[in-house]
N, C-alpha and C positions, 0 to 999 in steps of 0.2 A: 486522441484520448480513447481509452477503452475501459468500459465497465463490464465486470463479469459477476453475475449472480451465481452463487454456488449453493449446493445442497448436498446431502449425504449421498455417498455412493451406494450402489445397490448391493454390494457385496456384504454379507454378514460377517465375514472373517477378517476384513480389512477396514480399519477406521480412516477413511479418506473422504474427500469431497469431490464433486464433479460440477462442471459448468452446466447450469440449467437455463441461462439466458445471457446474451451478450449484446451490448449496445456499443457501437463504434462510430467515430466521426473524425473530422479534420481538426477539432479543437486541440490546442496545445500551447506551449509556451509562447510561440510567435503570434498566435491568433487571439488568445484570451487577454482582454485589457486588464491593466492593474486593478485588483479588487474584484475581478469578475470570475474567479475560480468557483466560488460557492454557487453562483447561479448556473454555471455550466454543469457542475456536478449534480445539482438538483434536476436539471433537465435530463441528464443521462439516467438518473435513478427514478425518475417519475413512474409511479405505479408499483414500485418494488416496496414490499412491506418492511424490509429489514431496516433497523435503526443503527446497526453496527456496520461501519465501512472501514476497510483497510485500504490505505493509499500508499503507493510506492512509485518509484521512478522519478522523473524529472520534476514532478509536482513537489518533491521534497528536496530539490536542489536550491542553490542560492538564488537562482532566478525564478523558482517555482512559487507555489502558494505559501509553503512553510518550510524553511530549511531545517533539516535534521542533521545532526552530526553523524558521520560514518562510524560504523563499528569496526574496530581493527580485527583482522583475521589472525589466527583461526577464531571463528565465532559459531555459536550454535543458536538454535531457536530461542532459548531463554535469554540470550544476549540481545537479540532483535526485540523481543518483548519488553525487556527492561529499558531499552533505548527509545522506544516509541514515544511520540508526543500525542497527548490526547486533547481533543477539542470538541465542543458541541456546537453544532451548526444546524439550525432549522429542524430541531428534534432528532437529529442523527448524532450518533457518537462516532467521531472520526479518529481513526488510529493512523497517524502518519508514521510509516515504517522507515527506518534508517537504511541507507545503503551499507555496503561493506568496503573496507579499504585495506590495502596491503602496504606495509612499510618494509623496506629493505634497507637495513643499516641506518634506520631513522629517517629515510627518505621515502616520501609517498610515491609509489610506483604504479598503483592501479586503484580505481574506484569503480564499483558496480552499483547500479540502481535498477529498479524495475523488475524485469523478468527474472533476474538472478535471485532476488529475494522472495519472489512470489511462491515457488514450490514449497519451501519450508514453512512459509506462513499459512499455506492452505492445508497442510497435513493434519492439523489438529483443529479443535474448536478455537475460534478467535478469542483473544484475551477478554476478560470481563470488562464491563463498562466503568469500572472504578478508576 
């Protein structure tokens, strides 16, 4: 599992974010017991003031914390925002982001989760807590 705290980039001309802190560990689908994701997440985020958290990757798979439906391609940032699932956990607003899927002739040919959806999710301010 990896938690990345982001903040504004230092450029005045480009609206982007940059990583300002990273916590990494061996926790994942095979090591976190059922019902244990919230405690692991809180341990990774301990000391971080943010209440808004974006989650993506296998944590949103069928065997993860909360399954989210994949968004069919082509898809944009607005499609990812609309498909997210919101939860509140321990004072934090969790935004579970969907992966992307590709259908070819009605047949599912590819699914992406994790790093593939993180760059577009980080380009702008995270969605509101509504």
